[in-house]
N, C-alpha and C positions, 0 to 999 in steps of 0.2 A: 504494500500500500504506500502511496506517496502522500506525505503530509506537507502542506505548504502554509507557513505562517506568512502573512503579507503585511505590508505597511500601508499607511494611509497617505493619500495625496491631499493637498489643500483644496478647499472649495472656494470658488470665486463667483461673483455676480449673483449671489442668492441661489445658485443651483446646488443641488447635492450631487457631488461627483467625486470619484476617486479612481485612481489607476494604481494597481498594485502588481508586484511580481514577487513570487515567493522564492526563497533560496532553495537549493537542492537539499534533500534530507541528509543528515549526518550519517556517517557509517559507510562501510564498503558496500558495493553492489547496487547502490542507488543510481538514479538517473543522473546524467551530466547536467550542467547548468543550462544547457539548451533544451532539456526535457522538462521544463517547469511550465505549468500553466499560468496564464495571466488573467486577472480579473479587472474589469472596469465597468463603471456605470454612472449614470446621472439621472436626476429627476428635477424638474422645475415645477413651480406652481403650487408648492405646499403652503397652506394657510391653516389656521386653527379649524379643525373639523374635516380637513381634506383627507380623502382616501384615494390614493393613486397606486401606480405600479412602478417599481424600481427595476428597470431592465439591467441585468448584470451580464456583460459579455464575458464568456469563458473562452479564452484562446489557448489552443494546444499546439505548440510548435514541435512537439515530439514526432518521431517517425512511427509511433504506434498510437492506437486509440486509447482513451482513458474514460472511466466512468466516474463522474463527480458524485462522491458519496455524501459529503457535507459541505455546506456553505453558510457561514455565519457573518453577519454584518453588525459591527459595533458603531455606535454614533457618539461623537464627542460634543461637549457643550459648544454652543456658538458664541454665547456671551453670558455674563452673570444672570441675565434675566431670561435667556433662551437656553434652557437645559436640555441635555441629551434625552432625559426622561420624557420630554414632550414629543419625541419621535418614536414610533413603534414600527419595526421592520418585521414582517411575517417570516415564518419558518420556511425553509427549503424542504421540499418533499423527498428529494434524493433520486439517484439512479439515472440521471441524464448522461448519455454517452456523447463524448466529444471526439470526432474523427481525428485521425492523424493529420497534423498540419492544418487543422480546421478550427472552427469556432461554432458556438451555439449561444443563444441568448436565453437566460433564465429570468423570469419575471417574479419578483417578490412583492407582496403587498406592503405598502408603506403608508403610514398615517401620521398626521400631526394631531395630537389630542385636541378636542374642542376647548379644553381648559387652558390651552397655551395662550400666553399674552399676544395681543394683536401685533405687537412689535416684532414677533418671531416670523411673521409672514415675510418671505423672501430672505430670511437669514441664511447664512452659509454655515453648514455643519460639516465636520470632517468625518469620513468613514474609514473603518479598518475592516479588512476582509480576512477570514480564516477559512480555509477549505482543505478537504482531503479528497483524494482520488485514487483509483486503482487501475492498473494496466488491464486492458480488455484483451 
């Protein structure tokens, strides 16, 4: 199984977006640094009470197909008044296959709680992805 911890990108212009690339797993026998899947996604238009979809692109540069087993998205605070807890990202169902040197888009539900301050509309939040995959 491949386990990829990924880093967050900065968010700009009120959009939620991040691009991440995971390091190769430690230990022998793992894939090389070119066999790491990449995650990226963005969503615009969140406001208190909004229910949207966060499209997450999963890119597989490897010469073999992988099955994405887990995908978690963490949200960081945007400002002292716009906390990460105001954003809820739905769970990934699992099992999506990504072809060799290919990509797929996985859509996750994303919501800004109705109780969020109006000032959070259009705020920029940082995202961090964590995913695992197995070779198919």
